[in-house]
C-alpha positions as CSV (number, residue, x, y, z in Angstrom):
1,X,18.4,0.3,-37.4
2,X,16.1,-0.7,-34.9
3,X,15.2,-4.6,-35.7
4,X,12.4,-4.7,-33.4
5,X,9.1,-5.8,-35.3
6,X,5.4,-4.8,-34.4
7,X,3.6,-7.0,-36.2
8,X,0.2,-5.9,-35.2
9,X,-1.6,-8.1,-37.6
10,X,-0.1,-11.0,-36.5
11,X,-0.2,-10.5,-32.7
12,X,-3.9,-9.5,-32.9
13,X,-4.9,-12.6,-35.3
14,X,-2.7,-14.8,-32.6
15,X,-4.2,-13.4,-29.2
16,X,-7.7,-13.1,-30.4
17,X,-7.5,-17.1,-31.0
18,X,-5.6,-17.9,-27.6
19,X,-7.4,-19.9,-25.2
20,X,-6.8,-17.8,-22.0
21,X,-7.0,-21.1,-19.8
22,X,-4.0,-22.0,-21.5
23,X,-1.9,-19.1,-21.9
24,X,-1.8,-16.7,-19.0
25,X,-3.1,-13.1,-19.1
26,X,-0.8,-10.1,-18.4
27,X,-1.3,-8.6,-14.7
28,X,-1.0,-5.4,-16.4
29,X,-4.7,-5.5,-17.8
30,X,-5.7,-5.7,-14.3
31,X,-4.0,-2.6,-12.8
32,X,-5.8,0.7,-12.2
33,X,-4.6,4.1,-13.5
34,X,-1.9,5.7,-11.3
35,X,-2.9,8.5,-8.6
36,X,-6.4,6.6,-8.4
37,X,-8.0,4.2,-5.7
38,X,-9.6,0.9,-6.5
39,X,-11.4,-1.8,-4.5
40,X,-9.8,-4.4,-2.5
41,X,-11.0,-6.9,-0.4
42,X,-13.4,-6.0,2.1
43,X,-13.4,-7.1,5.8
44,X,-15.3,-9.9,7.6
45,X,-17.4,-7.0,9.5
46,X,-17.8,-3.3,9.5
47,X,-15.4,-0.8,11.8
48,X,-14.9,2.5,12.5
49,X,-12.0,3.6,15.6
50,X,-10.4,0.1,14.9
51,X,-6.2,0.1,14.5
52,X,-4.4,-1.3,11.4
53,X,-0.7,-2.3,12.0
54,X,1.7,-3.5,9.1
55,X,3.4,-6.5,10.3
56,X,7.2,-7.6,9.3
57,X,5.3,-10.4,7.0
58,X,3.7,-7.5,5.1
59,X,0.2,-8.2,5.9
60,X,-1.9,-5.9,8.0
61,X,-3.3,-6.5,11.3
62,X,-6.9,-5.1,11.8
63,X,-8.3,-5.2,15.6
64,X,-11.3,-4.1,17.5
65,X,-13.1,-0.7,16.8
66,X,-16.8,0.5,16.5
67,X,-19.0,-2.8,14.9
68,X,-22.0,-2.4,12.5
69,X,-24.0,-1.0,15.2
70,X,-21.6,1.0,17.2
71,X,-20.8,-1.6,19.7
72,X,-17.2,-2.6,20.7
73,X,-15.7,-5.4,19.1
74,X,-13.1,-8.1,20.2
75,X,-12.3,-9.7,16.5
76,X,-9.4,-9.1,14.4
77,X,-8.4,-10.2,10.9
78,X,-5.6,-9.9,8.7
79,X,-5.4,-8.1,5.2
80,X,-2.6,-9.7,2.5
81,X,-1.4,-7.6,-0.1
82,X,-0.7,-10.4,-2.3
83,X,-4.3,-11.8,-2.5
84,X,-5.9,-8.8,-1.9
85,X,-8.3,-10.3,0.7
86,X,-9.1,-10.5,4.7
87,X,-9.0,-13.3,6.8
88,X,-9.9,-13.9,10.2
89,X,-7.0,-14.4,13.0
90,X,-7.6,-14.9,16.8
91,X,-9.8,-12.6,18.9
92,X,-8.6,-10.2,21.3
93,X,-9.6,-11.2,25.1
94,X,-11.7,-8.1,25.4
95,X,-13.8,-5.9,23.5
96,X,-12.0,-2.5,22.3
97,X,-12.6,0.7,20.1
98,X,-10.0,3.8,20.2
99,X,-7.4,2.0,21.7
100,X,-3.9,1.5,20.3
101,X,-1.5,-1.1,18.4
102,X,2.0,-0.8,18.3
103,X,4.5,-2.7,16.7
104,X,7.2,-4.2,19.0
105,X,10.5,-4.8,18.2
106,X,10.3,-8.4,18.0
107,X,7.2,-8.4,15.4
108,X,4.8,-8.6,17.9
109,X,2.2,-5.9,18.6
110,X,1.1,-4.3,21.9
111,X,-2.8,-3.8,22.0
112,X,-3.4,-1.1,24.6
113,X,-6.4,0.7,26.3
114,X,-10.2,1.1,24.5
115,X,-11.6,-1.4,26.7
116,X,-14.0,-1.3,29.6
117,X,-12.6,-0.9,33.1
118,X,-9.1,-2.2,34.5
119,X,-8.2,-4.6,31.8
120,X,-4.9,-5.9,31.0
121,X,-3.2,-5.3,27.8
122,X,-2.5,-8.2,25.2
123,X,0.0,-9.3,22.7
124,X,-0.5,-10.4,19.2
125,X,1.8,-13.0,17.9
126,X,1.9,-12.9,14.2
127,X,3.2,-16.4,14.2
128,X,0.5,-18.3,16.0
129,X,-2.0,-15.7,15.5
130,X,-3.1,-15.3,18.6
131,X,-3.4,-12.6,21.4
132,X,-2.1,-13.1,24.8
133,X,-2.8,-11.0,27.9
134,X,0.1,-9.0,29.5
135,X,0.4,-6.2,31.9
136,X,-2.2,-3.9,33.1
137,X,-1.8,-0.2,33.0
138,X,-2.6,2.1,35.7
139,X,-5.2,3.8,33.4
140,X,-7.5,1.9,31.0
141,X,-7.4,4.8,28.8
142,X,-9.5,5.5,25.5
143,X,-8.2,8.0,22.5
144,X,-4.6,7.9,24.0
145,X,-1.3,8.0,22.3
146,X,1.2,4.7,22.4
147,X,4.4,5.1,20.5
148,X,7.4,2.9,20.5
149,X,10.9,4.4,21.6
150,X,14.2,4.1,20.4
151,X,15.2,2.0,23.3
152,X,12.1,-0.6,22.6
153,X,9.9,0.3,25.2
154,X,6.4,2.0,24.4
155,X,5.2,5.3,26.0
156,X,1.4,5.5,26.7
157,X,0.0,8.6,27.3
158,X,-3.1,10.8,28.1
159,X,-6.6,9.8,26.6
160,X,-9.8,9.6,29.3
161,X,-10.5,6.7,31.6
162,X,-13.1,4.4,31.3
163,X,-15.2,2.3,33.9
164,X,-16.1,-1.1,33.7
165,X,-19.6,-0.1,32.8
166,X,-18.6,1.8,30.0
167,X,-18.9,5.4,32.0
168,X,-16.3,7.9,30.8
169,X,-13.6,9.7,33.2
170,X,-12.3,12.7,32.7
171,X,-9.0,13.2,30.1
172,X,-5.7,12.7,32.1
173,X,-2.4,13.6,31.7
174,X,-0.4,11.0,33.1
175,X,1.9,8.5,31.5
176,X,3.5,5.3,31.9
177,X,5.9,3.3,29.9
178,X,5.5,-0.5,28.9
179,X,8.5,-2.6,28.8
180,X,7.9,-5.8,26.3
181,X,11.1,-7.9,28.2
182,X,9.2,-8.0,31.5
183,X,5.3,-7.4,30.4
184,X,4.8,-4.6,32.9
185,X,4.1,-0.8,33.1
186,X,5.7,1.7,35.2
187,X,4.8,5.3,35.7
188,X,6.9,8.2,33.8
189,X,6.6,11.7,33.6
190,X,3.1,13.1,33.2
191,X,1.6,16.4,32.0
192,X,-0.6,18.1,34.6
193,X,-0.9,21.3,32.7
194,X,-2.7,20.1,29.5
195,X,-4.7,16.7,30.1
196,X,-6.2,15.6,27.1
197,X,-7.2,13.0,24.6
198,X,-7.9,12.8,20.8
199,X,-4.4,14.3,20.5
200,X,-1.8,13.3,18.0
201,X,1.8,12.0,18.7
202,X,5.2,11.5,16.3
203,X,8.5,10.3,17.2
204,X,10.9,12.7,16.0
205,X,14.3,11.9,14.7
206,X,16.4,12.5,18.0
207,X,13.8,9.9,19.9
208,X,11.7,12.6,21.5
209,X,7.7,11.9,21.0
210,X,5.8,15.3,20.0
211,X,2.4,15.3,21.3
212,X,0.1,18.1,19.8
213,X,-3.6,19.4,20.3
214,X,-6.9,17.5,21.6
215,X,-9.3,18.1,23.7
216,X,-10.0,18.3,27.5
217,X,-13.8,18.5,27.2
218,X,-15.6,16.6,30.0
219,X,-19.4,17.0,31.3
220,X,-20.3,19.8,28.9
221,X,-17.0,22.1,30.1
222,X,-13.9,22.3,28.3
223,X,-13.0,22.4,24.4
224,X,-10.5,21.7,21.9
225,X,-6.8,23.0,22.9
226,X,-3.6,23.7,21.0
227,X,-1.0,22.5,23.3
228,X,2.1,20.9,22.4
229,X,4.9,19.0,24.4
230,X,7.7,16.9,24.1
231,X,8.4,13.4,25.8
232,X,12.1,13.1,26.3
233,X,12.9,9.3,27.0
234,X,16.5,10.2,28.3
235,X,14.8,12.1,31.7
236,X,11.6,10.4,31.3
237,X,9.9,13.3,31.5
238,X,7.0,15.8,29.5
239,X,7.7,19.4,28.7
240,X,5.4,21.9,27.4
241,X,6.5,23.9,24.3
242,X,3.8,26.2,24.0
243,X,1.0,25.9,21.2
244,X,0.2,25.5,18.0
245,X,-0.6,28.0,15.5
246,X,-4.1,26.5,16.0
247,X,-6.5,24.4,18.1
248,X,-7.0,21.0,16.8
249,X,-8.4,17.6,18.2
250,X,-9.2,14.8,15.6
251,X,-5.9,16.3,13.3
252,X,-3.0,14.5,12.0
253,X,0.9,14.7,12.6
254,X,3.2,13.0,10.3
255,X,7.1,12.8,10.4
256,X,8.6,14.4,6.8
257,X,11.5,13.3,5.2
258,X,13.4,16.1,6.4
259,X,12.7,15.7,10.3
260,X,9.9,18.4,10.1
261,X,6.4,17.5,11.3
262,X,3.3,18.1,9.4
263,X,0.3,19.1,11.4
264,X,-3.0,18.8,9.4
265,X,-6.4,19.8,9.8
266,X,-8.9,19.2,12.9
267,X,-11.7,20.0,14.5
268,X,-12.8,22.8,17.1
269,X,-15.5,22.1,20.0
270,X,-16.2,24.2,22.9
271,X,-19.4,24.1,25.2
272,X,-22.2,25.4,23.5
273,X,-20.7,26.7,20.5
274,X,-21.4,24.9,17.1
275,X,-18.4,22.4,15.8
276,X,-16.2,24.0,13.5
277,X,-13.3,22.5,11.2
278,X,-10.5,23.7,9.2
279,X,-8.1,22.9,6.4
280,X,-5.1,24.8,8.2
281,X,-2.0,23.2,8.3
282,X,1.2,23.8,10.0
283,X,4.9,22.9,10.5
284,X,6.8,21.8,13.6
285,X,10.1,22.3,13.5
286,X,12.4,20.2,16.3
287,X,15.5,22.5,15.7
288,X,14.3,25.4,16.8
289,X,11.1,23.8,18.8
290,X,8.4,26.1,16.8
291,X,5.5,26.0,14.6
292,X,4.7,28.1,11.9
293,X,1.8,27.7,8.9
294,X,2.2,25.9,5.6
295,X,-0.1,25.7,2.8
296,X,-4.0,24.8,3.7
297,X,-5.5,21.6,2.1
298,X,-8.3,22.3,-0.5
299,X,-10.8,21.0,2.0
300,X,-11.3,21.3,5.5
301,X,-11.5,17.7,7.2
302,X,-10.8,15.9,10.7
303,X,-10.9,12.4,11.4
304,X,-8.4,11.6,8.3
305,X,-5.5,9.8,7.5
306,X,-1.9,11.5,6.4
307,X,0.4,8.7,5.3
308,X,4.1,9.3,4.1
309,X,5.0,8.1,0.7
310,X,8.5,7.2,-0.3
311,X,9.0,10.5,-2.7
312,X,8.6,12.4,0.4
313,X,4.8,13.6,-0.1
314,X,2.0,13.0,2.4
315,X,-1.1,11.3,1.4
316,X,-4.1,13.1,3.2
317,X,-7.2,11.0,2.5
318,X,-11.0,11.0,3.7
319,X,-12.3,12.6,6.8
320,X,-15.5,14.0,7.7
321,X,-16.3,18.2,7.8
322,X,-20.0,18.2,8.9
323,X,-21.3,20.0,11.6
324,X,-21.7,16.8,13.5
325,X,-19.6,14.7,15.5
326,X,-17.4,11.9,13.3
327,X,-19.3,9.0,14.7
328,X,-22.7,10.6,12.9
329,X,-21.2,10.9,9.6
330,X,-20.5,14.0,7.5
331,X,-17.7,11.9,5.7
332,X,-15.8,13.4,2.4
333,X,-13.9,11.1,-0.2
334,X,-11.5,13.8,-1.3
335,X,-7.7,13.3,-1.5
336,X,-4.9,15.9,-1.3
337,X,-1.1,15.2,-1.5
338,X,1.2,17.6,0.3
339,X,4.5,18.5,-1.2
340,X,7.0,19.7,1.3
341,X,9.0,21.1,-1.4
342,X,6.7,24.3,-1.9
343,X,4.3,23.7,1.3
344,X,1.2,23.1,-1.2
345,X,-1.6,20.7,-1.1
346,X,-3.0,19.5,-4.3
347,X,-6.2,17.5,-5.0
348,X,-5.4,14.0,-6.1
349,X,-8.7,12.2,-6.7
350,X,-11.2,10.6,-4.4
351,X,-11.6,7.9,-2.3
352,X,-14.2,5.2,-3.5
353,X,-16.2,5.5,-0.3
354,X,-16.2,8.7,1.8
355,X,-15.0,7.3,5.2
356,X,-13.8,8.9,8.5
357,X,-12.5,7.7,11.6
358,X,-11.0,4.8,9.4
359,X,-6.9,3.9,9.0
360,X,-4.4,4.0,6.2
361,X,-1.4,2.0,5.8
362,X,1.4,2.5,3.6
363,X,2.3,-1.3,1.9
364,X,5.4,-3.1,1.3
365,X,4.2,-2.9,-2.6
366,X,3.9,0.9,-2.6
367,X,0.4,0.9,-2.6
368,X,-1.8,2.4,0.5
369,X,-4.3,1.0,2.1
370,X,-7.8,2.6,3.5
371,X,-10.2,0.5,5.0
372,X,-12.9,0.9,7.5
373,X,-14.6,3.9,9.0
374,X,-17.8,5.8,8.8
375,X,-19.3,6.4,5.1
376,X,-22.5,8.0,5.9
377,X,-24.6,10.6,7.6
378,X,-26.6,7.7,9.3
379,X,-23.5,6.7,11.3
380,X,-22.8,3.9,9.0
381,X,-19.5,1.9,9.3
382,X,-18.1,0.0,6.6
383,X,-16.3,-2.9,6.0
384,X,-14.9,-1.8,2.2
385,X,-11.1,-1.0,1.8
386,X,-9.3,0.3,-1.0
387,X,-5.9,1.2,-2.6
388,X,-4.3,4.0,-3.8
389,X,-2.0,3.6,-6.6
390,X,0.7,6.4,-6.7
391,X,1.2,8.0,-10.2
392,X,4.3,6.3,-11.5
393,X,7.4,8.4,-12.2
394,X,8.7,5.9,-14.5
395,X,7.6,4.2,-17.8
396,X,8.8,2.3,-20.4
397,X,7.8,3.3,-23.9
398,X,9.4,0.9,-26.0
399,X,9.1,-1.9,-26.7
400,X,5.7,-1.8,-25.6
401,X,3.2,-4.5,-24.0
402,X,2.8,-7.5,-26.5
403,X,5.4,-6.3,-29.1
404,X,7.6,-9.2,-30.8
405,X,11.0,-8.4,-31.1
406,X,14.1,-9.9,-32.6
407,X,17.7,-9.4,-33.6
408,X,20.6,-8.0,-31.6
409,X,19.3,-4.2,-31.6
410,X,16.3,-3.8,-30.1
411,X,15.5,-0.3,-29.0
412,X,14.6,0.6,-25.4
413,X,13.1,3.8,-24.7
414,X,12.6,4.6,-20.9
415,X,11.3,7.9,-19.3
416,X,10.6,9.0,-16.0
417,X,9.7,12.3,-13.9
418,X,12.9,13.9,-13.1
419,X,11.1,15.8,-9.9
420,X,10.5,12.4,-8.6
421,X,13.5,10.6,-9.7
422,X,17.2,10.8,-10.2
423,X,17.9,7.8,-12.2
424,X,16.4,4.6,-13.6
425,X,17.7,0.8,-14.0
426,X,16.6,-1.4,-16.9
427,X,16.2,-5.2,-16.4
428,X,15.0,-8.0,-18.6
429,X,13.9,-11.1,-17.1
430,X,15.0,-9.3,-13.6
431,X,18.9,-9.1,-14.6
432,X,20.2,-5.7,-14.9
433,X,20.5,-4.6,-18.0
434,X,22.2,-1.1,-17.6
435,X,21.2,2.7,-15.9
436,X,20.4,5.8,-17.3
437,X,21.5,7.9,-18.9
438,X,20.7,7.5,-21.9
439,X,17.5,6.7,-21.5
440,X,17.4,5.4,-25.4
441,X,19.8,2.2,-26.0
442,X,19.8,-0.8,-27.8
443,X,19.2,-4.4,-26.4
444,X,20.5,-7.7,-27.9
445,X,17.9,-10.2,-27.9
446,X,19.3,-12.6,-30.4
447,X,21.0,-14.5,-27.7
448,X,17.3,-15.2,-25.5
449,X,15.1,-18.3,-26.0
450,X,12.3,-17.5,-28.0
451,X,9.1,-16.8,-26.2
452,X,7.7,-14.0,-23.7
453,X,10.5,-11.8,-21.6
454,X,9.9,-9.3,-19.4
455,X,11.7,-6.3,-19.9
456,X,11.5,-3.6,-16.5
457,X,12.5,-0.3,-15.2
458,X,13.1,0.9,-11.4
459,X,13.2,4.6,-10.8
460,X,15.3,5.9,-7.7
461,X,15.2,8.9,-5.4
462,X,18.2,10.9,-4.0
463,X,17.8,8.6,-1.3
464,X,18.4,5.4,-3.2
465,X,14.9,4.4,-2.8
466,X,12.6,2.8,-5.1
467,X,9.9,5.4,-6.2
468,X,8.5,3.5,-9.1
469,X,8.6,0.6,-11.6
470,X,7.4,0.1,-14.9
471,X,7.3,-3.3,-17.1
472,X,6.2,-4.6,-20.2
473,X,6.1,-8.3,-21.6
474,X,7.6,-8.9,-25.1
475,X,7.8,-11.8,-27.7
476,X,11.3,-12.7,-28.7
477,X,11.1,-14.1,-31.9
478,X,14.5,-14.8,-33.6
479,X,15.0,-16.2,-37.2
480,X,12.4,-16.5,-40.0
481,X,9.8,-18.7,-37.9
482,X,9.9,-18.6,-34.1
483,X,7.9,-20.5,-31.5
484,X,6.7,-18.1,-28.6
485,X,4.3,-20.1,-27.0
486,X,4.5,-22.2,-25.1
487,X,7.9,-21.5,-23.1
488,X,10.6,-24.0,-23.1
489,X,10.4,-26.3,-20.5
490,X,6.8,-25.2,-19.9
491,X,4.4,-28.1,-18.2
492,X,1.3,-28.3,-20.1
493,X,-2.1,-30.5,-20.2
494,X,-5.3,-30.7,-22.0
495,X,-6.0,-28.3,-24.7
496,X,-2.7,-26.2,-25.3
497,X,-2.4,-23.3,-27.6
498,X,1.0,-23.2,-29.6
499,X,1.9,-19.9,-31.1
500,X,4.2,-19.0,-33.7
501,X,5.6,-16.0,-35.6
502,X,6.4,-15.8,-39.2
503,X,8.6,-12.8,-40.7
504,X,9.0,-11.4,-43.9
505,X,9.2,-13.9,-47.1
506,X,8.0,-16.9,-44.9
507,X,4.8,-17.8,-46.6
508,X,3.1,-20.4,-44.3
509,X,4.6,-22.9,-41.6
510,X,4.0,-26.3,-40.4
511,X,3.4,-27.6,-36.7
512,X,5.0,-30.7,-35.4
513,X,5.1,-32.5,-32.0
514,X,7.9,-35.4,-31.7
515,X,8.3,-35.1,-35.5
516,X,5.0,-35.9,-36.3
517,X,2.9,-33.3,-38.4
518,X,0.2,-31.5,-36.6
519,X,-1.4,-28.7,-38.8
520,X,-0.4,-26.0,-41.1
521,X,-0.7,-22.3,-41.0
522,X,-2.8,-20.2,-41.2
523,X,-3.6,-19.5,-38.5
524,X,-0.7,-19.2,-36.7
525,X,-1.8,-20.0,-33.7
526,X,-3.2,-23.6,-33.4
527,X,-4.5,-25.9,-30.3
528,X,-3.3,-29.2,-29.5
529,X,-4.7,-32.0,-27.5
530,X,-1.8,-32.9,-25.3
531,X,-3.7,-35.8,-24.2
532,X,-2.7,-37.8,-27.3
533,X,0.6,-38.4,-25.9
534,X,2.1,-39.9,-23.3
535,X,2.9,-37.6,-20.0
536,X,6.5,-36.7,-20.0
537,X,8.6,-34.8,-22.2
538,X,8.2,-33.9,-25.8
539,X,9.3,-31.5,-28.8
540,X,7.2,-29.2,-30.4
541,X,8.4,-27.5,-33.7
542,X,7.3,-25.4,-36.4
543,X,8.8,-25.2,-40.1
544,X,8.8,-22.0,-42.5
545,X,8.4,-22.1,-46.0
546,X,8.7,-19.5,-48.6
547,X,7.0,-19.1,-52.2
548,X,8.7,-22.1,-53.9
549,X,8.3,-23.9,-51.0
550,X,11.4,-24.1,-49.9
551,X,12.0,-24.5,-46.4
552,X,13.9,-21.0,-44.9
553,X,13.5,-21.6,-41.0
554,X,12.7,-23.5,-38.0
555,X,12.3,-23.2,-34.5
556,X,11.5,-26.2,-31.6
557,X,10.9,-26.1,-27.6
558,X,10.9,-29.0,-25.2
559,X,7.6,-29.4,-23.0
560,X,6.6,-31.0,-20.4
561,X,3.2,-33.3,-20.7
562,X,1.5,-33.6,-17.3
563,X,-2.4,-34.8,-17.7
């Protein structure tokens, strides 16, 4: 028989009277609906065409970009997922936009290109929060690519050159390698057959780098390309592998869990032609070195982001589909999820703020950060940021948040989406309890101290990765009468809420501190002025009585007063 009891009247009566300054509110009350976006802190300034890099500390480094009025920025800031806030960090030595930021093996970040003229690259040190100039590349390129190779070096390639006055040169095909151990650049094999900028690059499972699309537009000639090439670190050369199925610039390229690459969206512009954009997508297969069409996005877009989620799906967010350049707006809020299993995109809500030329980062807490970008048709950059909370494949159905439970046979019911997860583990206060199946089982709460305890579940996929979590806080109340607040060994001060539960057959209860009478129920929650006793250890207790005035139960906790 299920011994868990949901005393709704008692719980409501108690919690409606609680001093929220004395009893912490449950964090789940502030969570958002799974599968939706919610605002988080804002950056210190508006940015687009910036970088966002997840550091080993779990924070996100934001650098440079175009500011409120389009000018290039040198400032940088850090996003802390724990606090949900941005804070400033050291500034770069040079203003940059359309540059790259690459996380190195040592946890530092290489900042390359995007500046004006012949300037050195920079290294960001998270320990000191400062940027230091390092080697100077042969070309100060904007809208090129930079990828970390398996040996720790960084491949920098393509883009267009920029003079000290800001004049743009033609797209280039040159490539070079940055060596973090020496802080220097050396030339490596380039690609003179298809110089371009605004392309996409992805490091494959075999260590090669796939580079696709872009544009060779310069001084009114040229336009979007479908070129595709591979950089081989072993030979130090770039080899053409033909063309994609469509012309693309401003598209995304995402390595999937199966080793294939999803290429999505993009813009097409040629001399004297109106810009076109499309929602088509294709898959690159490294084994056959071929491109093939896959399902189309629900909206055409370019300047969007594509983020691989732990369940293997790809989150495509924002972008633009106006007939003007990204810099001039046309941002959209729509978000798609790509399912590699059936090759389809599905609309999954929308961003709070339409944005293009923004950046997205998958965080260590399972959320996805979208930050900055253009947010209107007036070329307005935004400082706002938001978080995507994925649909949760696991849920604890019983007990529910705030339930009062007791005894040696409390029913726990857990459920999970078997298309997203293979099994779940259940925990009590972080200690492993059991794995599924079954999904319904009994838990012995009789041995736990009365008071709040956390029942949680983690869902795992076939790769043993956690793809979802769920947790509820319950109040254990063993015995006819139980103190469930404050907890054993809690530190309290000033006005303190003291709450008890009374089981069937208990008519009223008396509260005591160090054996001295305080108050009689009802209510089942009282407030005690802890300044009436010296600082230090004290005992709060409760005694329950039946209708014949006989004592039928008692409970006590030791707390520490610190006024």
